[in-house]
N, C-alpha and C positions, 0 to 999 in steps of 0.2 A: 817257368817258372821262375827263372833270376829276373825277368822283367817285371813280374807281379812283386818279387821282393824288392826290386829297386822304387818301384811307384808307392809302396808301403812305407819305406824308410824315410828317415829325414835327411835333410841336406847333408851329405858328407864329400870330402876330399878326393878320397881315393879307395878303390876297390880291389883288396889282395885277393886273388883267386888262382886255382889250379889250371891246367892246360885244358882240362873238361870245359871250362868257361870261354876258349879264346873262339870265339864267334865275331863276324864282322858286325852282325847288327846288334850286339850286344856293346861293341865298343863305340860304334856310333851314337847308340842311347846315351852311354856314358858321357860321350864327348858333347852331347848336347845339354846334360844337365851340368857341365862343367867339374864332369868327376875324372880323375886320371885313372886308368886302368893298370893296375900291375898285375899283367896276366903273360907268363911267359906263352910263346908260341908253341904250336903242335910241329912236331917233326916233319909232317906233311906240308906245310906251310911253304911255298917256294922263297918268299922273302919274309924271313923273322921280323917282327917287330919289335924294336928296343923297348924295355921295363927297368923300372929302377930294381937292380938286384938287390940292394942294400934293404930296400923296404920289405920286398919279398922274403928274404930272411927271417925277417920278425914275424910271418906268418906261420912258423913253427908253435908261436906262444900260444896263440888261438887252438892250433890243433891240440896242443898238449893239454890244455884246460878243458876242452870239451873231453877228452880223454879221461881226464880225472874226474868230470861230473859224471861220465858215464859208469863209473864206479858206483853211483847211486842207483839202485833199481828204479826208483820211481821215475828217475830224468831217463835212463836207458830206455824204458818200456814205453814211456808216454801215456801212462794210462789217463791221465788227466784228459777231461773232452774240452774244458774251456782254456783258453789262450793264457788267462790272467792266473789260472790256477798252476798250468805248467811252469810260469813266470816264477811264479812264488815258489815253487820247488826247485827250479834252477838257482834263484837266488839264494835260498836256503842250503842248498849244497854247494855252491859256490864260497857261502860264509864258512861252513863247517870245513871245506878244503883248505880254504885259506886259513882258519884257525888252527887245524892239524898240521899243518906245513911248518 
């Protein structure tokens, strides 16, 4: 699924992900695109791959925003069948969350 998302996404400089996305094929695909992989290595990897720890710390902002968006029932349950409708719901929820904060 990650590779399908990478294909669909536009150009980006770095990908921040958790240990679940630590795979050689994903790192290789990102390197081919010229994207920096900011992914910590799993504990089972023999030689850990270095990553930008400062950039990884900013990942929690994205996690907190999705947690706040999931307070809105429409976003959390994904009732919308069309991606455009879902995106509009996310944008409205984000605007409300920003406005209420």
